[in-house]
N, C-alpha and C positions, 0 to 999 in steps of 0.2 A: 504493500500500500504506500509506503514511504517513497519507494522508487518511482511509482507512478506520479505521485505529487511532484517529485523533483523534476521529472521529465516535463510535466505540464508547466512548471515554473520556468524551466529552461526554454521551452517552446514559446511561451508568452514573452519572455525576455528577448528572445531572438526576433520575434515579431516587432517589438518595440525598437530594437536596434535597426531592423530593416526599414521601418517607417521613418526613423530619424535620418537614416542614410538617404532615403528618397527625398525627405524635406531638404537636406543639405544640397542634394543634386539640383532640386528645383530652384533653391536660392542662388546657387552658382549660375544657373542658366539665366535667371533674372538679372543677376549682377553683370554678367557678360553682355546681355542685351542692353542694359542701361549704359554700360561703358561704351558700347558701339554707337548708341544713339548720341551720347555726349560727344564722342569723337566726330561724328557726322555733323552735329550742330557747330562744333568748333571749326571744322573745315569749311563749312558753308558760310559762317560769319567772317572768316578770314578772306574768302573769295570776294566778298562785297567790299 
């Protein structure tokens, strides 16, 4: 019984880690997109 509970805890912990990893990946993509937009704005403002 104790082993089954440990496996459940480890499984839920792994799910939490995976969801955090997905959140970090999404934030990285948003950050990269933001930097790209800022760079484009900067280049366009320099062109004027």
